[in-house]
BADRENLO-67401 format. One record per atom (N, C-alpha, C): atom name; x, y, z. Coordinates in steps of 0.02 Angstrom, whole numbers. Layout:
   lumpa        x        y        z
      CA        X        Y        Z
...
This chain:
   lumpa        x        y        z
       N    -2775     6186     6569
      CA    -2794     6188     6639
       C    -2866     6211     6647
       N    -2893     6248     6599
      CA    -2962     6271     6607
       C    -3013     6215     6601
       N    -3000     6166     6559
      CA    -3049     6113     6549
       C    -3057     6069     6612
       N    -3003     6045     6643
      CA    -3014     6007     6705
       C    -3043     6050     6761
       N    -3023     6112     6765
      CA    -3050     6156     6817
       C    -3124     6170     6804
       N    -3142     6179     6740
      CA    -3211     6190     6723
       C    -3255     6129     6736
       N    -3225     6070     6733
      CA    -3262     6009     6747
       C    -3266     5996     6822
       N    -3213     6013     6858
      CA    -3211     5998     6930
       C    -3248     6049     6972
       N    -3254     6110     6950
      CA    -3287     6161     6990
       C    -3360     6146     7003
       N    -3400     6126     6953
      CA    -3470     6109     6969
       C    -3477     6050     7016
       N    -3431     6002     7010
      CA    -3433     5944     7054
       C    -3418     5965     7126
       N    -3369     6008     7135
      CA    -3353     6033     7201
       C    -3409     6076     7231
       N    -3440     6117     7189
      CA    -3496     6157     7213
       C    -3555     6115     7233
       N    -3569     6062     7195
      CA    -3624     6018     7212
       C    -3610     5980     7276
       N    -3548     5961     7286
      CA    -3530     5926     7348
       C    -3538     5972     7408
       N    -3521     6035     7400
      CA    -3528     6082     7456
       C    -3601     6100     7468
       N    -3640     6103     7416
      CA    -3709     6126     7423
       C    -3756     6071     7449
       N    -3752     6012     7421
      CA    -3799     5959     7440
       C    -3764     5896     7464
       N    -3709     5905     7496
      CA    -3669     5850     7524
       C    -3646     5803     7468
       N    -3634     5742     7484
      CA    -3604     5696     7436
       C    -3653     5668     7386
       N    -3717     5677     7396
      CA    -3765     5652     7346
       C    -3761     5692     7281
       N    -3740     5754     7285
      CA    -3733     5795     7226
       C    -3675     5776     7182
       N    -3625     5743     7212
      CA    -3567     5722     7173
       C    -3585     5675     7117
       N    -3625     5625     7132
      CA    -3644     5576     7081
       C    -3686     5606     7027
       N    -3733     5649     7046
      CA    -3778     5679     6996
       C    -3739     5723     6947
       N    -3697     5766     6973
      CA    -3660     5812     6929
       C    -3608     5774     6888
       N    -3576     5725     6918
      CA    -3526     5686     6881
       C    -3559     5647     6825
       N    -3615     5615     6838
      CA    -3650     5579     6785
       C    -3676     5625     6731
       N    -3699     5684     6751
      CA    -3723     5733     6703
       C    -3666     5754     6657
       N    -3607     5765     6685
      CA    -3549     5784     6646
       C    -3527     5728     6599
       N    -3526     5667     6625
      CA    -3502     5611     6584
       C    -3554     5590     6533
       N    -3617     5583     6554
      CA    -3668     5558     6508
       C    -3693     5609     6458
       N    -3690     5672     6476
      CA    -3712     5724     6429
       C    -3654     5763     6399
       N    -3607     5782     6441
      CA    -3553     5826     6418
       C    -3507     5795     6367
       N    -3486     5734     6379
      CA    -3439     5703     6333
       C    -3469     5687     6265
       N    -3527     5655     6261
      CA    -3555     5640     6194
       C    -3577     5703     6156
       N    -3601     5753     6192
      CA    -3626     5813     6158
       C    -3571     5863     6142
       N    -3510     5850     6163
      CA    -3457     5898     6154
       C    -3436     5907     6082
       N    -3438     5855     6043
      CA    -3416     5859     5974
       C    -3341     5862     5966
       N    -3304     5839     6016
      CA    -3231     5843     6014
       C    -3203     5792     5964
       N    -3235     5734     5958
      CA    -3209     5683     5913
       C    -3215     5703     5840
       N    -3265     5744     5823
      CA    -3272     5766     5754
       C    -3276     5842     5752
       N    -3335     5868     5757
      CA    -3346     5941     5760
       C    -3417     5952     5786
       N    -3428     6004     5825
      CA    -3496     6015     5850
       C    -3546     6031     5794
       N    -3522     6054     5737
      CA    -3566     6070     5682
       C    -3595     6007     5649
       N    -3564     5950     5661
      CA    -3588     5887     5632
       C    -3642     5854     5675
       N    -3653     5879     5735
      CA    -3706     5853     5777
       C    -3772     5886     5759
       N    -3829     5855     5776
      CA    -3893     5888     5763
       C    -3895     5957     5796
       N    -3934     6002     5767
      CA    -3931     6073     5785
       C    -3937     6090     5860
       N    -3989     6072     5896
      CA    -3989     6095     5966
       C    -3937     6059     6008
       N    -3919     5998     5989
      CA    -3872     5959     6028
       C    -3801     5988     6023
       N    -3781     6007     5965
      CA    -3714     6036     5956
       C    -3705     6101     5994
       N    -3757     6142     5994
      CA    -3753     6206     6031
       C    -3753     6194     6106
       N    -3792     6147     6130
      CA    -3794     6131     6201
       C    -3727     6104     6225
       N    -3697     6062     6185
      CA    -3632     6033     6203
       C    -3577     6084     6210
       N    -3583     6140     6177
      CA    -3531     6193     6182
       C    -3537     6233     6247
       N    -3593     6227     6281
      CA    -3601     6262     6345
       C    -3579     6219     6404
       N    -3560     6156     6392
      CA    -3535     6112     6444
       C    -3458     6111     6440
       N    -3424     6098     6495
      CA    -3350     6102     6496
       C    -3314     6060     6444
       N    -3333     5997     6431
      CA    -3295     5960     6380
       C    -3300     5991     6310
       N    -3359     6015     6291
      CA    -3367     6046     6226
       C    -3330     6112     6221
       N    -3334     6152     6273
      CA    -3298     6216     6273
       C    -3223     6205     6272
       N    -3199     6155     6308
      CA    -3127     6140     6308
       C    -3103     6118     6240
       N    -3142     6076     6206
      CA    -3124     6054     6139
       C    -3124     6111     6089
       N    -3174     6154     6094
      CA    -3177     6212     6048
       C    -3119     6261     6061
       N    -3103     6270     6124
      CA    -3047     6314     6141
       C    -2981     6286     6115
       N    -2970     6222     6125
      CA    -2909     6190     6100
       C    -2906     6193     6024
       N    -2960     6179     5991
      CA    -2962     6182     5917
       C    -2949     6253     5892
       N    -2978     6302     5926
      CA    -2970     6371     5906
       C    -2898     6395     5913
       N    -2867     6377     5968
      CA    -2798     6399     5980
       C    -2749     6361     5936
       N    -2759     6296     5928
      CA    -2711     6256     5890
       C    -2713     6269     5815
       N    -2773     6278     5788
      CA    -2778     6283     5715
       C    -2793     6352     5689
       N    -2822     6395     5730
      CA    -2845     6460     5704
       C    -2814     6519     5742
       N    -2757     6510     5773
      CA    -2721     6563     5809
       C    -2763     6600     5859
       N    -2808     6565     5892
      CA    -2848     6595     5945
       C    -2910     6632     5922
       N    -2925     6628     5858
      CA    -2986     6660     5833
       C    -3047     6626     5862
       N    -3093     6665     5888
      CA    -3156     6640     5919
       C    -3142     6599     5982
       N    -3089     6613     6017
      CA    -3074     6577     6079
       C    -3107     6609     6140
       N    -3135     6668     6132
      CA    -3165     6703     6189
       C    -3226     6669     6218
       N    -3270     6643     6175
      CA    -3331     6610     6199
       C    -3316     6547     6240
       N    -3277     6501     6213
      CA    -3261     6442     6253
       C    -3222     6458     6317
       N    -3177     6507     6314
      CA    -3140     6526     6374
       C    -3186     6554     6428
       N    -3235     6595     6408
      CA    -3283     6620     6457
       C    -3325     6565     6486
       N    -3344     6516     6445
      CA    -3383     6460     6469
       C    -3345     6421     6521
       N    -3281     6410     6510
      CA    -3241     6372     6558
       C    -3226     6411     6621
       N    -3225     6477     6616
      CA    -3209     6518     6675
       C    -3270     6529     6719
       N    -3330     6515     6693
      CA    -3390     6523     6733
       C    -3390     6471     6785
């Protein structure tokens, strides 16, 4: 539930702040930057250095890291991605 909420919250805030023109900008930013930079399909460590770190600060990357951490490593290092999604 944190990943969809983390993705929807910036879109809702942009819609409230700058009317409906902000919806497209934030949505495209999330889709065009967040999804490819997330590293969910492989691992963020396999992406080039600044790109992999940037992708972990966006909701899709944080959601993938949180899921990977909880599913395979018993929640080890889940705090960082959870904080990112709760912001």
